[in-house]
LUMTORDO-854285 format. One line per 3 residues: number of its first residue (from 1); for each residue x, y, z of C-alpha. Coordinates in steps of 0.05 Angstrom, whole numbers. Layout:
residues N
NUM = X Y Z  ...
***
This chain:
residues 113
1 = 772 -605 204  833 -580 180  857 -568 110
4 = 912 -598 76  953 -531 62  976 -512 133
7 = 939 -556 183  890 -491 195  819 -508 217
10 = 773 -498 161  728 -436 172  650 -460 169
13 = 619 -437 108  558 -414 142  603 -368 186
16 = 636 -339 121  566 -328 92  538 -293 151
19 = 603 -249 149  594 -228 81  515 -215 89
22 = 533 -168 151  590 -129 111  538 -125 56
25 = 486 -97 107  531 -41 127  558 -24 62
28 = 476 -21 34  458 15 97  516 68 83
31 = 492 79 15  419 88 35  440 134 84
34 = 477 174 33  424 172 -21  372 191 37
37 = 418 253 49  422 272 -25  346 263 -37
40 = 332 307 21  377 352 4  350 364 -71
43 = 279 367 -46  294 418 3  331 458 -63
46 = 268 440 -105  211 464 -45  244 538 -49
49 = 233 545 -125  177 587 -130  159 579 -195
52 = 160 501 -195  116 505 -132  64 551 -168
55 = 70 512 -229  59 443 -190  1 472 -153
58 = -33 501 -219  -24 430 -250  -40 400 -185
61 = -105 438 -192  -125 423 -254  -123 352 -248
64 = -163 351 -195  -215 393 -236  -211 342 -287
67 = -230 289 -230  -283 323 -212  -315 336 -271
70 = -311 260 -293  -336 242 -222  -396 287 -227
73 = -408 263 -304  -415 192 -290  -450 211 -214
76 = -508 250 -260  -516 200 -308  -514 134 -263
79 = -544 153 -190  -589 214 -218  -606 188 -283
82 = -596 242 -317  -602 231 -396  -527 263 -415
85 = -498 256 -481  -460 189 -487  -384 198 -489
88 = -347 159 -538  -286 139 -481  -251 108 -542
91 = -238 177 -571  -241 211 -513  -179 187 -473
94 = -129 199 -523  -146 269 -527  -138 269 -447
97 = -72 244 -457  -57 303 -509  -84 353 -463
100 = -49 335 -401  23 323 -449  5 395 -462
103 = -5 416 -400  60 379 -379  105 417 -430
106 = 74 489 -410  87 478 -345  158 461 -360
109 = 163 530 -404  143 570 -347  196 543 -303
112 = 246 564 -346  231 634 -351
***
């Protein structure tokens, strides 16, 4: 098949599309590798900051203790049949969000010092 302008054979649209997609794939791979290197460098910098590591460790331990406390509460009520005071979860979860938010702000303030 030839086009009307120069008598050159028309390239198959499928081949053109495939070439464009391959070029896009190469560009996306290069961009992904660049972003990966930048993220790795940022992670290495942050992992060497002792204040950030200690704040993260402290916050992680506190959240873990909270999960253990809630788990023990439910275990005591459901599995052991203990008569624990009833908690109104509609009132408790906003308070938990406030506490977690305060801890995040506190850890950020500690990092700035």
